[in-house]
C-alpha positions as CSV (number, residue, x, y, z in Angstrom):
1,M,-0.3,-0.2,0.0
2,K,1.4,3.4,-0.8
3,V,1.7,6.4,1.9
4,A,-1.1,8.3,-0.6
5,E,-3.5,5.6,-0.8
6,V,-3.7,5.9,3.3
7,K,-6.3,8.5,3.4
8,N,-8.8,6.1,1.5
9,D,-8.3,3.5,3.9
10,N,-11.4,5.0,5.7
11,I,-9.2,6.7,8.7
12,R,-12.0,8.2,10.1
13,L,-14.1,7.0,13.0
14,G,-17.5,9.1,11.7
15,G,-20.9,8.1,13.2
16,I,-19.6,5.1,15.4
17,A,-17.8,7.8,17.9
18,A,-20.6,9.9,17.5
19,K,-23.2,6.6,18.4
20,L,-20.8,4.7,20.7
21,G,-19.0,7.1,22.2
22,P,-21.2,8.7,24.1
23,A,-22.9,5.7,24.8
24,L,-20.7,4.0,26.5
25,A,-19.9,7.5,28.4
26,G,-23.3,7.2,29.5
27,L,-22.9,3.8,30.5
28,G,-19.7,4.4,32.9
29,V,-21.6,7.3,34.7
30,A,-25.0,4.9,35.4
31,C,-22.5,2.2,36.9
32,L,-20.2,4.5,38.8
33,G,-23.5,5.9,40.3
34,I,-25.0,2.7,41.2
35,S,-22.3,2.1,42.5
36,A,-22.4,4.4,44.7
37,A,-26.1,3.8,45.6
38,L,-25.0,0.0,46.6
39,G,-22.3,1.4,48.6
40,S,-23.9,2.8,51.1
41,G,-25.8,-0.5,51.5
42,E,-23.3,-2.7,51.3
43,G,-20.5,-0.8,53.3
44,W,-18.3,1.8,52.0
45,N,-15.1,-0.2,52.3
46,T,-16.2,-2.9,49.9
47,F,-17.0,0.3,47.4
48,W,-13.5,2.2,48.0
49,K,-11.8,-0.6,47.3
50,S,-14.0,-1.7,44.4
51,Y,-13.9,2.1,42.9
52,L,-9.6,1.9,42.8
53,V,-9.7,-1.1,41.8
54,G,-11.6,0.0,38.4
55,W,-10.0,3.4,38.7
56,M,-6.2,1.3,38.5
57,V,-7.3,-0.2,35.4
58,A,-8.5,2.4,33.7
59,V,-5.6,4.5,34.4
60,G,-3.1,0.9,33.6
61,L,-4.5,0.7,30.3
62,C,-3.6,4.5,29.9
63,L,-0.2,4.4,31.2
64,G,0.4,1.5,29.5
65,A,-0.5,3.5,26.0
66,L,1.2,7.0,26.8
67,F,4.4,4.6,27.4
68,F,4.1,2.8,24.3
69,V,3.8,6.2,22.6
70,L,6.7,8.0,24.8
71,L,8.9,4.5,23.6
72,Q,8.1,4.8,20.0
73,H,9.4,8.6,19.7
74,M,12.8,7.7,21.4
75,T,13.4,4.5,19.4
76,R,12.5,6.6,16.4
77,S,10.4,3.5,15.6
78,G,9.2,3.2,12.3
79,W,6.9,0.4,12.2
80,S,4.4,1.6,14.9
81,V,3.5,4.7,12.7
82,S,0.1,2.5,11.6
83,V,-1.1,1.8,15.2
84,R,0.7,4.6,16.9
85,R,-2.8,7.0,17.0
86,L,-4.7,4.1,18.7
87,A,-2.9,4.3,21.3
88,E,-2.6,8.2,21.5
89,G,-6.5,8.1,21.4
90,I,-6.3,6.0,24.9
91,A,-3.4,7.6,26.3
92,K,-5.1,10.9,25.9
93,N,-8.4,9.6,28.3
94,L,-5.4,10.7,31.0
95,T,-6.3,14.7,30.6
96,W,-9.7,13.7,32.2
97,L,-9.1,9.9,34.1
98,W,-7.9,12.4,37.4
99,I,-11.6,13.9,37.5
100,L,-12.0,9.9,38.7
101,F,-9.5,10.0,41.8
102,V,-10.9,13.8,43.1
103,P,-12.9,11.7,45.6
104,I,-10.0,9.4,46.7
105,L,-8.2,12.4,47.3
106,L,-11.0,14.4,48.9
107,L,-11.5,10.7,51.3
108,V,-7.9,10.9,52.1
109,L,-7.8,14.9,53.0
110,K,-11.1,15.4,54.8
111,G,-9.4,12.7,57.3
112,N,-11.7,9.8,56.2
113,G,-8.4,7.6,54.7
114,A,-8.8,5.0,56.8
115,I,-11.4,3.5,55.3
116,L,-8.9,2.7,52.7
117,Y,-5.3,3.1,53.6
118,E,-4.2,1.9,57.1
119,W,-2.2,4.8,57.5
120,G,-5.3,7.2,57.1
121,D,-5.8,6.5,61.2
122,T,-3.8,9.2,62.4
123,H,-4.0,7.6,66.1
124,L,-2.7,4.3,64.6
125,M,0.2,5.9,63.0
126,E,0.9,7.3,66.3
127,T,1.1,4.6,68.4
128,D,2.1,2.0,65.6
129,H,6.2,1.6,66.1
130,L,7.2,0.4,62.3
131,L,4.1,3.3,61.1
132,R,5.4,5.8,62.8
133,A,9.0,5.9,61.0
134,K,7.0,6.3,58.2
135,S,4.6,9.2,59.1
136,G,6.8,11.6,57.6
137,Y,6.0,10.2,53.9
138,L,2.6,8.5,54.5
139,N,0.7,11.3,55.3
140,A,-2.8,12.8,53.9
141,P,-0.9,16.7,52.5
142,F,1.8,14.9,51.5
143,W,0.2,12.2,49.6
144,S,-2.0,14.3,48.0
145,I,0.3,16.3,46.8
146,R,2.4,13.4,45.4
147,A,-0.9,12.4,44.1
148,I,-1.4,15.8,41.9
149,F,2.0,16.1,40.3
150,Y,1.6,12.4,39.1
151,L,-2.0,13.2,37.2
152,V,-0.7,16.7,36.0
153,V,2.4,15.2,34.6
154,W,0.1,12.8,32.8
155,T,-2.1,14.6,31.9
156,V,0.4,17.7,30.6
157,I,2.6,14.5,28.2
158,A,-0.6,13.4,27.1
159,T,-1.7,16.5,26.1
160,L,0.8,17.1,24.1
161,Y,1.7,14.2,22.3
162,F,-2.0,13.8,20.8
163,K,-1.8,17.8,20.1
164,W,1.5,17.6,18.2
165,S,0.3,14.5,16.5
166,T,-2.6,15.2,14.9
167,A,-1.1,18.4,14.1
168,Q,1.5,17.2,12.0
169,D,-1.7,15.3,10.1
170,R,-3.0,18.7,9.4
171,D,0.0,20.6,8.0
172,G,2.0,17.6,7.6
173,D,5.4,19.2,9.0
174,V,8.4,17.3,10.0
175,K,9.1,19.5,12.8
176,W,6.7,17.9,15.0
177,T,8.4,14.9,14.2
178,H,11.5,16.3,15.5
179,K,10.1,17.9,19.0
180,M,8.0,14.7,19.9
181,Q,11.4,13.3,19.8
182,K,13.5,15.8,21.7
183,W,11.1,15.7,24.3
184,A,10.2,11.6,24.6
185,P,13.8,11.1,27.4
186,L,12.7,14.1,29.1
187,C,8.6,12.9,29.5
188,M,10.2,9.2,30.5
189,I,12.0,10.1,33.3
190,L,9.0,11.6,34.4
191,F,7.0,9.0,33.4
192,A,8.8,6.2,35.3
193,F,9.2,8.3,38.6
194,T,5.5,9.1,38.5
195,Q,4.6,5.6,37.3
196,S,6.3,4.1,40.0
197,Y,5.5,5.8,42.5
198,A,1.4,6.2,42.0
199,S,1.8,2.5,42.0
200,I,3.5,2.6,45.6
201,D,1.0,5.4,46.6
202,W,-2.4,4.1,45.9
203,M,-1.9,0.6,45.9
204,M,1.3,-0.8,47.9
205,T,0.8,1.5,50.9
206,L,-2.9,0.1,51.2
207,Q,-0.8,-2.8,53.3
208,P,1.5,0.0,54.9
209,R,3.7,-2.4,57.4
210,W,4.6,-4.0,53.9
211,F,6.8,-3.1,51.2
212,S,9.1,-4.3,47.5
213,T,11.1,-2.8,45.7
214,M,10.2,-4.4,42.9
215,F,6.3,-3.6,43.2
216,A,6.5,-0.7,41.4
217,V,7.9,-2.7,38.0
218,Y,5.5,-5.5,38.6
219,F,2.5,-3.3,38.3
220,W,4.2,-1.8,35.4
221,A,4.0,-5.4,33.6
222,S,0.7,-5.8,33.9
223,C,-0.3,-2.5,32.4
224,M,1.6,-3.2,29.9
225,C,-0.1,-7.0,29.6
226,G,-3.3,-4.8,29.6
227,F,-2.6,-2.2,26.8
228,F,-0.9,-4.1,24.2
229,A,-4.2,-7.0,24.9
230,L,-6.5,-3.7,24.8
231,I,-4.8,-2.3,21.4
232,I,-5.0,-5.8,19.6
233,L,-8.5,-6.2,20.3
234,F,-9.5,-2.1,19.4
235,A,-7.3,-2.5,15.9
236,R,-9.1,-5.6,15.6
237,F,-12.9,-4.2,16.0
238,L,-12.1,-0.9,14.0
239,Q,-10.7,-3.4,10.9
240,K,-14.2,-5.4,11.5
241,T,-16.2,-2.0,11.0
242,G,-14.7,-1.2,7.9
243,H,-12.3,1.3,9.1
244,I,-8.1,1.0,8.2
245,Q,-8.6,-2.2,6.6
246,H,-4.7,-2.2,4.8
247,S,-2.9,0.1,7.1
248,I,-2.3,-2.4,9.8
249,T,-1.6,-5.8,8.5
250,T,-0.9,-9.1,10.0
251,E,2.9,-7.4,11.0
252,H,1.6,-5.6,12.9
253,Y,-0.5,-7.5,15.2
254,H,2.8,-9.8,14.5
255,D,4.8,-7.3,16.4
256,L,2.0,-6.4,19.0
257,G,1.6,-10.3,19.9
258,K,5.5,-10.1,20.5
259,W,5.2,-7.1,22.8
260,L,1.6,-8.6,24.4
261,F,3.7,-12.1,24.4
262,G,7.3,-10.5,25.9
263,I,6.2,-8.0,28.4
264,G,2.9,-9.0,29.4
265,V,3.6,-13.0,29.7
266,V,7.1,-13.2,30.2
267,F,8.5,-10.5,31.7
268,W,5.6,-10.0,34.3
269,A,6.4,-13.7,35.3
270,Y,9.7,-12.8,35.8
271,I,9.3,-9.8,38.1
272,A,6.1,-11.7,40.1
273,F,8.7,-14.8,40.5
274,S,11.1,-12.9,41.2
275,Q,9.3,-10.8,43.8
276,Y,7.8,-14.0,45.0
277,M,11.4,-15.7,45.6
278,L,13.0,-13.2,47.5
279,I,10.2,-12.8,50.0
280,W,10.1,-16.1,50.7
281,Y,13.8,-17.2,50.5
282,A,14.3,-13.9,53.6
283,N,11.2,-15.4,55.2
284,L,10.7,-12.1,57.1
285,P,7.2,-11.7,58.8
286,V,7.1,-8.0,57.7
287,E,6.7,-9.5,54.1
288,T,5.5,-12.6,54.1
289,N,2.5,-11.7,55.6
290,W,1.4,-10.4,52.2
291,Y,1.8,-13.2,50.2
292,M,0.3,-15.4,53.1
293,T,-3.1,-13.2,53.1
294,R,-3.3,-14.4,49.1
295,Q,-2.8,-18.2,49.5
296,L,-5.7,-18.4,52.4
297,G,-9.3,-19.0,51.9
298,G,-10.4,-18.0,48.4
299,W,-7.4,-16.0,47.3
300,G,-5.2,-19.4,46.9
301,P,-7.1,-20.3,44.1
302,V,-7.2,-16.9,42.6
303,S,-3.3,-16.4,42.9
304,L,-3.4,-20.1,41.2
305,L,-5.3,-18.2,38.4
306,L,-3.0,-16.3,38.1
307,L,0.2,-18.4,37.8
308,F,-2.2,-21.0,35.1
309,G,-3.7,-18.3,33.4
310,H,-1.5,-15.0,33.3
311,F,1.6,-17.1,32.7
312,L,1.5,-20.6,31.5
313,L,-1.4,-20.7,29.1
314,P,-0.6,-17.5,27.5
315,F,3.3,-18.5,27.4
316,L,2.4,-22.0,25.8
317,L,-0.1,-20.2,23.2
318,L,2.0,-17.0,22.2
319,I,5.4,-18.5,21.6
320,T,4.5,-19.5,18.5
321,R,4.6,-17.2,15.3
322,W,1.7,-18.2,13.8
323,T,-0.9,-17.7,16.6
324,K,0.3,-14.3,16.9
325,R,0.1,-13.9,13.1
326,W,-3.6,-15.6,12.5
327,R,-6.5,-12.7,13.5
328,S,-8.9,-15.1,14.8
329,P,-7.1,-17.0,18.1
330,L,-4.8,-13.8,18.5
331,P,-7.6,-11.6,19.9
332,I,-9.2,-14.4,21.7
333,I,-5.9,-14.2,23.7
334,A,-5.8,-11.2,24.3
335,T,-9.0,-10.7,25.6
336,W,-7.6,-13.6,28.1
337,L,-5.3,-11.5,29.0
338,L,-7.2,-8.3,29.8
339,L,-9.2,-10.5,31.8
340,M,-6.4,-12.0,33.4
341,F,-5.1,-8.1,34.0
342,F,-8.5,-7.3,35.0
343,V,-7.7,-10.0,37.9
344,D,-4.1,-9.2,39.0
345,I,-5.7,-5.5,39.8
346,Y,-8.1,-6.6,41.9
347,W,-5.5,-9.3,43.6
348,L,-3.2,-6.6,44.5
349,V,-6.0,-4.5,45.9
350,M,-8.6,-6.3,47.8
351,P,-6.9,-8.6,50.2
352,V,-6.6,-7.6,53.9
353,V,-3.6,-8.0,55.9
354,P,-5.2,-9.2,59.6
355,E,-2.4,-7.9,61.8
356,E,-4.2,-9.1,65.1
357,A,-4.8,-12.6,63.4
358,I,-1.0,-12.8,62.3
359,A,0.5,-11.9,65.3
360,T,-1.3,-14.4,67.4
361,A,-0.8,-17.3,64.9
362,T,2.1,-19.8,65.9
363,S,2.0,-21.2,62.4
364,Y,0.7,-20.9,59.0
365,N,-1.8,-23.8,59.7
366,E,-3.1,-22.4,62.5
367,L,-3.5,-19.2,60.7
368,A,-5.5,-20.6,58.0
369,N,-7.8,-22.4,59.9
370,N,-8.4,-19.5,62.4
371,I,-8.8,-16.3,59.6
372,T,-12.2,-16.1,58.0
373,A,-13.1,-15.1,54.5
374,A,-14.2,-11.7,55.3
375,E,-11.1,-11.0,57.8
376,I,-9.1,-11.2,54.1
377,G,-11.8,-9.3,52.0
378,Y,-12.6,-12.5,50.0
379,G,-16.0,-12.3,48.5
380,F,-16.9,-11.3,45.0
381,T,-19.9,-8.7,45.1
382,I,-21.6,-6.9,42.4
383,L,-19.8,-3.4,43.5
384,N,-16.6,-5.2,42.3
385,F,-18.2,-5.4,38.8
386,T,-20.1,-1.8,38.6
387,C,-17.0,-0.6,39.7
388,L,-15.0,-2.0,37.2
389,M,-17.3,-1.7,34.4
390,G,-17.9,1.9,34.7
391,M,-14.5,2.7,34.9
392,V,-14.0,0.9,31.8
393,A,-16.9,2.2,29.8
394,L,-16.1,5.1,30.1
395,L,-12.0,4.5,29.1
396,L,-13.6,3.6,26.4
397,G,-16.2,6.0,25.7
398,G,-13.3,8.4,26.0
399,T,-11.3,6.5,23.5
400,L,-13.4,7.1,20.5
401,I,-14.6,10.2,21.6
402,N,-10.4,11.5,21.5
403,L,-10.5,9.9,18.1
404,R,-13.4,11.4,16.3
405,K,-12.3,14.0,14.9
406,C,-8.8,13.1,14.1
407,N,-7.5,10.2,11.2
408,L,-7.0,6.7,12.7
409,V,-3.5,7.0,11.1
410,A,-0.7,9.4,11.6
411,T,-1.1,10.4,7.8
412,S,1.8,12.9,7.4
413,D,4.1,10.7,9.8
414,P,7.7,10.7,7.7
415,R,7.8,7.4,8.6
416,L,4.3,6.2,7.7
417,G,6.1,4.0,4.4
418,E,8.0,2.1,6.7
419,A,5.0,1.4,8.7
420,L,3.1,0.1,5.3
421,H,6.2,-1.8,4.2
422,F,7.0,-3.3,7.4
423,E,7.8,-6.7,7.5
424,N,8.8,-9.5,10.0
425,A,12.1,-11.1,10.1
């Protein structure tokens, strides 16, 4: 396919964005409204944790997209030009997702943070020796300032890169490519810093006594798994509706499949195993408690599901090149891994570390026999589903709305020809 022919490849969303985008956004708002109503009945603790799971899923997918965009400019990649605009559209949701974080921010600032974060209990922070040592970092004002900084950085980067990329479609000036390449290294440093600390502040500190230097990398790998699964499904959906039939080829799916396999499956498993192995080997109670909770009651099968469903099964399916090139099996595998991404975030956020039960137990078996499912936060509720569905629907609707007035392919990018003629070795 020639570069001049791309504009004839149905690269505008048209009616799909005008109808489906607002409909999905409306569905998302309705689901979150239902969640808030149910929260008053089932308990605000369940609501806020479910809300955090949904929000971390949505922001994680967008962060994966933003990383992909920055990386392509840093490496001056040509193959990805055909699919980069889809990633830009997903990442641009960061310009409004911060609104959905405001309720959590207000909860913490008003002194009710203990509903979600144990360190929000000021009395506990003063009386617990271990937590008191962390009070300089874990306090509402400083935590909130950091959160605002992360959100501002992501909003600015996502806005600028979407603006510069679409501006090049209009005037065809190569200066936009040079500008995006120039700022990509600095933006990547800011991304790495903010993404790492955000995952620590928003998820790891749910259990403030526990810590892991690998947690931020684990979360990043999980986000990349979710993003590559999503962009494969998004590209396939667009082609099924008659868009970008020739701009995105089997070669692009093959490369996206390799990314999904390499980072979303293999690297994720490597980091997960490394974190588990080091904590198991050290055998320090302050570290092992986090994993012990995730092996008790109903969380044991969930942990096994991640082992087999997030690594072993996808590894066997994606290790061959043919499943990455066949357009029917790859979306099925991507759908499964997107589901595993949801389960992974749920597994990170929902379990509760029962400190009193752990302190009084003399062995793992005694702890397992005495603890109840409620004490470790196990038990799926409708709130878990409505919050997640609300956030995901808003994300999908927002992505369609972001792309409604621009091309689905960066038509004036100087490396577009390389993308259109790209072939895997």
